[in-house]
C-alpha positions as a Markdown table, in Angstrom:
| # | Residue | x | y | z |
|---|---|---|---|---|
| 1 | Asn | -18.1 | 6.7 | 4.1 |
| 2 | Gln | -16.7 | 9.0 | 2.8 |
| 3 | Val | -13.2 | 7.1 | 2.4 |
| 4 | Asn | -14.8 | 4.7 | 0.7 |
| 5 | Ala | -16.1 | 6.6 | -1.7 |
| 6 | Val | -13.0 | 8.2 | -3.7 |
| 7 | Ile | -11.0 | 4.8 | -2.9 |
| 8 | Glu | -11.1 | 1.6 | -4.7 |
| 9 | Ala | -13.2 | -1.2 | -3.5 |
| 10 | Gly | -12.8 | -3.6 | -0.7 |
| 11 | Leu | -10.8 | -3.9 | 2.3 |
| 12 | Gly | -6.7 | -3.7 | 2.0 |
| 13 | Pro | -4.7 | -0.4 | 2.9 |
| 14 | Gln | -6.0 | 1.9 | 0.1 |
| 15 | Ile | -4.6 | 5.3 | -1.0 |
| 16 | Ala | -7.1 | 8.0 | -1.4 |
| 17 | Cys | -7.7 | 10.0 | -4.9 |
| 18 | Phe | -10.6 | 13.2 | -4.6 |
| 19 | Ala | -11.6 | 14.4 | -8.0 |
| 20 | His | -14.0 | 16.9 | -9.1 |
| 21 | Asp | -17.1 | 16.5 | -8.3 |
| 22 | Gln | -17.6 | 13.6 | -6.2 |
| 23 | Phe | -18.7 | 15.4 | -3.3 |
| 24 | Ser | -20.5 | 18.6 | -2.5 |
| 25 | Ile | -18.6 | 21.0 | -1.1 |
| 26 | Pro | -19.4 | 21.8 | 3.2 |
| 27 | Lys | -21.1 | 25.3 | 4.0 |
| 28 | Gly | -18.7 | 27.8 | 4.2 |
| 29 | Asn | -16.6 | 26.8 | 1.9 |
| 30 | Leu | -15.3 | 27.9 | -1.8 |
| 31 | Ser | -18.3 | 27.5 | -3.7 |
| 32 | Glu | -22.2 | 26.2 | -3.4 |
| 33 | Pro | -21.8 | 22.6 | -4.9 |
| 34 | Asp | -23.2 | 23.7 | -8.1 |
| 35 | Gly | -21.9 | 26.9 | -8.7 |
| 36 | Pro | -18.5 | 28.3 | -9.9 |
| 37 | Ser | -15.4 | 28.7 | -7.3 |
| 38 | Leu | -15.0 | 32.2 | -5.7 |
| 39 | Tyr | -11.6 | 31.7 | -5.7 |
| 40 | Ile | -9.0 | 30.7 | -8.1 |
| 41 | Ala | -5.8 | 28.9 | -6.0 |
| 42 | Arg | -3.9 | 26.2 | -7.6 |
| 43 | Ser | -3.4 | 24.6 | -3.4 |
| 44 | Cys | -4.8 | 24.9 | 0.1 |
| 45 | Gln | -1.6 | 26.3 | 0.7 |
| 46 | Glu | -3.2 | 29.7 | -1.1 |
| 47 | Ile | -6.4 | 29.7 | -0.2 |
| 48 | Arg | -5.2 | 29.7 | 3.3 |
| 49 | Val | -2.5 | 33.0 | 2.8 |
| 50 | His | -4.6 | 35.0 | 0.4 |
| 51 | Tyr | -8.1 | 34.3 | 1.2 |
| 52 | Phe | -7.6 | 33.4 | 5.1 |
| 53 | Glu | -9.9 | 30.3 | 5.1 |
| 54 | Phe | -8.5 | 28.0 | 7.6 |
| 55 | Glu | -11.5 | 25.2 | 8.4 |
| 56 | Asp | -10.9 | 22.1 | 7.2 |
| 57 | Gly | -13.0 | 20.8 | 4.2 |
| 58 | Leu | -13.3 | 20.6 | 0.8 |
| 59 | Tyr | -12.9 | 23.1 | -1.8 |
| 60 | Tyr | -12.4 | 23.6 | -5.3 |
| 61 | Leu | -8.9 | 24.2 | -6.4 |
| 62 | Thr | -7.6 | 25.4 | -10.3 |
| 63 | Thr | -4.6 | 23.7 | -12.2 |
| 64 | Glu | -2.3 | 26.7 | -14.1 |
| 65 | Asn | -4.0 | 24.9 | -17.2 |
| 66 | Gly | -7.5 | 25.5 | -15.9 |
| 67 | Val | -8.7 | 22.3 | -14.7 |
| 68 | Val | -11.0 | 22.6 | -12.0 |
| 69 | Tyr | -10.9 | 19.8 | -9.5 |
| 70 | Gln | -12.4 | 18.9 | -5.5 |
| 71 | Thr | -10.4 | 18.1 | -2.9 |
| 72 | Phe | -9.8 | 17.7 | 1.3 |
| 73 | Cys | -7.8 | 20.9 | 2.7 |
| 74 | Asp | -5.9 | 20.4 | 6.2 |
| 75 | Met | -6.2 | 23.7 | 7.8 |
| 76 | Thr | -4.9 | 23.3 | 11.0 |
| 77 | Thr | -1.8 | 20.5 | 11.0 |
| 78 | Asn | 1.4 | 22.6 | 11.8 |
| 79 | Gly | -0.1 | 26.1 | 10.5 |
| 80 | Gly | -1.9 | 24.6 | 7.7 |
| 81 | Gly | -2.3 | 24.6 | 4.5 |
| 82 | Trp | -1.9 | 20.8 | 3.4 |
| 83 | Thr | -3.9 | 19.7 | -0.2 |
| 84 | Leu | -4.7 | 16.4 | -0.3 |
| 85 | Cys | -3.4 | 16.1 | -3.5 |
| 86 | Thr | -2.7 | 12.1 | -4.3 |
| 87 | Leu | -0.2 | 9.3 | -4.8 |
| 88 | Gly | -2.6 | 8.5 | -8.1 |
| 89 | Asp | -4.9 | 6.2 | -8.4 |
| 90 | Arg | -2.4 | 2.7 | -9.1 |
| 91 | Trp | 1.1 | 2.4 | -10.0 |
| 92 | Thr | 0.6 | -1.4 | -10.4 |
| 93 | Ser | -1.5 | -2.4 | -13.5 |
| 94 | Gln | -5.1 | -3.1 | -13.4 |
| 95 | Gln | -4.6 | -6.0 | -15.7 |
| 96 | Gly | -2.7 | -8.1 | -12.9 |
| 97 | Ser | 1.4 | -8.4 | -12.6 |
| 98 | Asn | 2.3 | -8.4 | -15.7 |
| 99 | Pro | 5.8 | -7.7 | -17.0 |
| 100 | Leu | 5.2 | -5.8 | -20.3 |
| 101 | Arg | 3.4 | -3.0 | -18.3 |
| 102 | Pro | 6.8 | -3.0 | -15.4 |
| 103 | Asp | 5.7 | 0.7 | -14.4 |
| 104 | Gly | 1.7 | 0.2 | -14.2 |
| 105 | Asp | -1.2 | 2.1 | -15.5 |
| 106 | Gly | -0.2 | 5.7 | -14.6 |
| 107 | Asn | -3.8 | 7.2 | -13.5 |
| 108 | Trp | -3.1 | 10.4 | -11.7 |
| 109 | Asn | -4.9 | 12.9 | -10.1 |
| 110 | Pro | -4.6 | 17.0 | -11.2 |
| 111 | Gly | -2.6 | 18.0 | -8.0 |
| 112 | Tyr | -0.7 | 15.2 | -8.1 |
| 113 | Tyr | 1.3 | 17.3 | -11.0 |
| 114 | Asp | 0.4 | 20.6 | -11.0 |
| 115 | Ile | 0.6 | 21.7 | -7.0 |
| 116 | Lys | 4.7 | 22.6 | -6.5 |
| 117 | Ala | 4.9 | 22.2 | -2.7 |
| 118 | Gln | 8.3 | 21.7 | -0.5 |
| 119 | Asp | 6.5 | 19.4 | 2.0 |
| 120 | Met | 4.5 | 15.9 | 2.7 |
| 121 | Ser | 2.1 | 14.8 | 5.3 |
| 122 | Val | 0.5 | 11.9 | 5.9 |
| 123 | Trp | -2.9 | 10.2 | 7.7 |
| 124 | Tyr | -3.9 | 6.9 | 8.0 |
| 125 | Ile | -7.5 | 7.1 | 8.2 |
| 126 | Pro | -10.1 | 3.6 | 9.1 |
| 127 | Asn | -12.0 | 2.2 | 6.7 |
| 128 | Asn | -15.5 | 4.0 | 6.5 |
| 129 | Lys | -15.2 | 7.1 | 8.8 |
| 130 | Pro | -17.0 | 10.2 | 7.7 |
| 131 | Met | -14.7 | 13.0 | 7.1 |
| 132 | Lys | -15.6 | 14.7 | 10.2 |
| 133 | Asp | -13.5 | 12.1 | 12.0 |
| 134 | Trp | -10.9 | 11.7 | 9.9 |
| 135 | Asn | -8.4 | 13.4 | 11.7 |
| 136 | Pro | -9.4 | 12.4 | 15.9 |
| 137 | Thr | -10.1 | 9.0 | 14.3 |
| 138 | Ala | -6.6 | 8.8 | 12.3 |
| 139 | Ile | -4.9 | 5.7 | 13.3 |
| 140 | Leu | -1.0 | 7.9 | 12.0 |
| 141 | Arg | -0.2 | 10.8 | 11.1 |
| 142 | Tyr | 3.0 | 12.7 | 10.1 |
| 143 | His | 4.3 | 15.2 | 8.2 |
| 144 | Thr | 8.0 | 16.5 | 6.6 |
| 145 | Glu | 9.6 | 20.0 | 7.6 |
| 146 | Thr | 12.5 | 19.8 | 5.6 |
| 147 | His | 11.5 | 20.9 | 2.5 |
| 148 | Phe | 12.9 | 18.4 | 0.4 |
| 149 | Leu | 10.2 | 18.5 | -2.5 |
| 150 | Ser | 11.5 | 21.3 | -3.7 |
| 151 | Gln | 15.0 | 19.7 | -4.5 |
| 152 | Tyr | 13.1 | 17.1 | -6.4 |
| 153 | Gly | 10.8 | 19.4 | -9.4 |
| 154 | Gly | 8.1 | 20.4 | -5.9 |
| 155 | Asn | 5.7 | 17.0 | -6.6 |
| 156 | Leu | 5.8 | 13.5 | -6.7 |
| 157 | Tyr | 5.4 | 13.8 | -10.4 |
| 158 | Glu | 9.0 | 15.2 | -11.2 |
| 159 | Leu | 10.5 | 13.0 | -8.2 |
| 160 | Tyr | 9.5 | 9.8 | -9.7 |
| 161 | His | 10.8 | 10.9 | -12.9 |
| 162 | Arg | 14.0 | 10.9 | -11.5 |
| 163 | Tyr | 13.2 | 7.8 | -9.1 |
| 164 | Pro | 10.5 | 5.6 | -11.5 |
| 165 | Val | 8.7 | 3.1 | -10.0 |
| 166 | Lys | 8.9 | 0.2 | -12.4 |
| 167 | Tyr | 10.4 | -3.7 | -12.6 |
| 168 | Asn | 14.1 | -4.3 | -13.2 |
| 169 | Val | 15.2 | 0.2 | -12.3 |
| 170 | Gly | 18.3 | -1.3 | -10.4 |
| 171 | Glu | 19.4 | -3.0 | -7.3 |
| 172 | Pro | 17.8 | -3.1 | -3.8 |
| 173 | Leu | 18.6 | -1.0 | -1.4 |
| 174 | Thr | 22.1 | 0.3 | -3.6 |
| 175 | Asn | 19.3 | 2.1 | -5.7 |
| 176 | Asn | 16.4 | 3.1 | -4.0 |
| 177 | Gly | 15.1 | 7.2 | -3.6 |
| 178 | Pro | 15.7 | 9.6 | -1.0 |
| 179 | Ser | 14.8 | 8.9 | 2.8 |
| 180 | Ile | 13.1 | 11.7 | 4.4 |
| 181 | Pro | 12.8 | 12.4 | 8.3 |
| 182 | Ile | 9.3 | 13.1 | 9.6 |
| 183 | Val | 7.5 | 14.7 | 12.6 |
| 184 | Tyr | 4.7 | 12.9 | 14.3 |
| 185 | Asp | 1.3 | 14.5 | 14.4 |
| 186 | His | -0.1 | 11.9 | 16.2 |
| 187 | Gly | 1.9 | 8.4 | 16.9 |
| 188 | Asp | 5.4 | 7.5 | 17.2 |
| 189 | Lys | 8.3 | 5.3 | 16.4 |
| 190 | Glu | 7.3 | 2.6 | 18.2 |
| 191 | Thr | 3.7 | 2.5 | 17.1 |
| 192 | Thr | 4.4 | 2.8 | 13.9 |
| 193 | Lys | 6.8 | 0.0 | 14.2 |
| 194 | Ala | 4.0 | -2.1 | 15.6 |
| 195 | Phe | 1.6 | -1.8 | 12.8 |
| 196 | Tyr | 4.0 | -4.2 | 10.5 |
| 197 | Gly | 4.6 | -7.8 | 10.7 |
| 198 | Pro | 7.3 | -9.2 | 13.0 |
| 199 | Tyr | 9.5 | -10.1 | 10.1 |
| 200 | Ala | 9.1 | -6.8 | 8.6 |
| 201 | Gln | 9.9 | -5.2 | 11.3 |
| 202 | Arg | 13.5 | -6.3 | 11.1 |
| 203 | Glu | 13.9 | -4.8 | 8.3 |
| 204 | Phe | 13.8 | -1.3 | 8.6 |
| 205 | Glu | 14.1 | 1.8 | 11.0 |
| 206 | Pro | 10.5 | 4.0 | 11.7 |
| 207 | Gly | 10.6 | 7.4 | 11.1 |
| 208 | Phe | 10.9 | 8.3 | 7.9 |
| 209 | Ile | 9.2 | 8.7 | 4.7 |
| 210 | Ser | 11.5 | 6.7 | 1.7 |
| 211 | Phe | 10.4 | 6.7 | -2.1 |
| 212 | Arg | 11.1 | 4.5 | -4.8 |
| 213 | Ala | 12.2 | 1.2 | -2.5 |
| 214 | Ile | 13.8 | -2.3 | -5.0 |
| 215 | Asn | 12.3 | -5.6 | -3.5 |
| 216 | Leu | 15.4 | -8.7 | -4.1 |
| 217 | Glu | 13.1 | -9.5 | -7.5 |
| 218 | Arg | 13.8 | -5.9 | -8.4 |
| 219 | Ala | 10.3 | -5.2 | -8.2 |
| 220 | Ala | 9.8 | -1.4 | -7.1 |
| 221 | Met | 8.0 | 0.7 | -4.5 |
| 222 | Ala | 6.9 | 4.1 | -4.8 |
| 223 | Ile | 6.6 | 4.8 | -0.6 |
| 224 | Cys | 7.8 | 3.2 | 2.3 |
| 225 | Ser | 5.9 | 5.1 | 5.1 |
| 226 | Gly | 6.7 | 5.7 | 7.9 |
| 227 | Ile | 9.7 | 3.9 | 7.9 |
| 228 | Ile | 13.3 | 3.4 | 5.6 |
| 229 | Pro | 13.9 | 0.2 | 4.7 |
| 230 | Lys | 17.0 | -1.9 | 5.7 |
| 231 | Gly | 16.2 | -5.1 | 3.9 |
| 232 | Arg | 15.2 | -6.6 | 0.6 |
| 233 | Gln | 11.9 | -7.5 | 1.3 |
| 234 | Val | 10.1 | -4.4 | 0.7 |
| 235 | Asp | 6.8 | -5.6 | -0.8 |
| 236 | Ala | 6.2 | -6.4 | 3.1 |
| 237 | Tyr | 6.1 | -2.7 | 4.7 |
| 238 | Cys | 6.3 | -0.5 | 1.3 |
| 239 | Ile | 3.2 | 0.6 | -1.0 |
| 240 | Gly | 2.8 | 1.4 | -4.7 |
| 241 | Gly | 4.4 | -1.7 | -6.7 |
| 242 | Gly | 5.5 | -0.8 | -10.0 |
| 243 | Gly | 3.5 | -3.6 | -12.0 |
| 244 | His | 5.0 | -6.6 | -12.1 |
| 245 | Phe | 6.1 | -8.8 | -9.2 |
| 246 | Pro | 7.8 | -12.0 | -10.7 |
| 247 | Glu | 8.3 | -13.9 | -6.9 |
| 248 | Ala | 4.9 | -15.3 | -6.6 |
| 249 | Ala | 2.4 | -13.5 | -9.2 |
| 250 | Pro | -0.5 | -13.4 | -9.2 |
| 251 | Lys | -0.8 | -13.4 | -5.9 |
| 252 | Gln | 1.5 | -10.2 | -5.0 |
| 253 | Cys | -0.7 | -7.9 | -7.9 |
| 254 | Gly | -1.7 | -4.7 | -6.3 |
| 255 | Asp | -0.5 | -1.9 | -4.6 |
| 256 | Phe | 0.1 | -3.5 | -0.9 |
| 257 | Thr | 1.6 | -6.8 | -2.7 |
| 258 | Ser | 2.3 | -8.6 | 0.3 |
| 259 | Phe | 0.7 | -7.1 | 3.5 |
| 260 | Ala | -0.8 | -10.4 | 3.7 |
| 261 | Trp | 1.5 | -13.1 | 3.3 |
| 262 | Asn | 0.9 | -15.0 | 5.9 |
| 263 | Gly | -2.5 | -14.5 | 6.4 |
| 264 | Tyr | -4.9 | -11.3 | 6.6 |
| 265 | Gly | -4.7 | -9.3 | 9.2 |
| 266 | Thr | -3.0 | -12.1 | 11.0 |
| 267 | His | 0.3 | -10.0 | 12.1 |
| 268 | Lys | 2.4 | -13.0 | 12.1 |
| 269 | Gly | 5.1 | -13.3 | 9.8 |
| 270 | Trp | 5.2 | -10.7 | 7.3 |
| 271 | Ser | 1.6 | -10.3 | 7.3 |
| 272 | Ala | 0.5 | -6.3 | 9.0 |
| 273 | Ser | -1.8 | -6.0 | 11.4 |
| 274 | Lys | -5.8 | -5.1 | 10.6 |
| 275 | Asp | -5.5 | -1.6 | 11.4 |
| 276 | Met | -2.9 | -1.2 | 8.9 |
| 277 | Leu | -5.0 | -3.5 | 6.3 |
| 278 | Glu | -8.1 | -1.8 | 6.6 |
| 279 | Ala | -6.9 | 2.1 | 6.8 |
| 280 | Ala | -7.3 | 4.7 | 3.8 |
| 281 | Val | -3.8 | 6.3 | 3.4 |
| 282 | Leu | -4.2 | 9.9 | 2.8 |
| 283 | Leu | -1.5 | 12.0 | 1.6 |
| 284 | Phe | -0.9 | 15.8 | 1.4 |
| 285 | Tyr | 1.1 | 18.7 | 0.0 |
| 286 | Cys | 2.2 | 21.6 | 1.2 |
């Protein structure tokens, strides 16, 4: 149950966030569970390149300021070296949809702001799967290859300084953030599209990852995973809400605001499939 150990409790699509000392390190990785890290590295890419570690698993990383934390390294996808950093625990406020907290709580993992990366990878893992089964059981896996993060400061922390995820920062479509083409490792455009509700499918094009999408009521979503928005109801197919959703608060409170708008897992109207709702979303830097 390693996915649920690091994500918010309850069903629904979730974003995984690893922190120091949440797991013991598997045999063969950087250190014993209670011992010091053998290597000093800020990313899984550094571990792979400088210390020739090629096994997927948990490793210790050290930030520029000396903060040590533990995370999962994908050492196989597209050459390996992918760090499960985090999207951050949440954009939305834990106090619910609140116009006085338009940018949410802002609670981040060290890798989110410390690592300087070029690309991203995203995995969708069914809840309750052990770590060894993450890769083979993923319902969707993809990565970017354009080095787009280099244009936005090297990580999502810097990207979202340029494109804040908060209520009332702009108009839908006109003020959305960048959209980046993706390369599929498992799945394709058609399977990506099929995870979302039939109404939602009319509003996007699959094959991209998009950032800071604004809906009709001027609420902001952080990521449109696997798609580029072409419409204004982005809360039905994008994740990571910006703190306040005026359309139907508190119904839309949460990082996954309208994925069950027409019933949980019904895959009707705006509602996403149950597979999508019951998967953890893992985000990697490389």
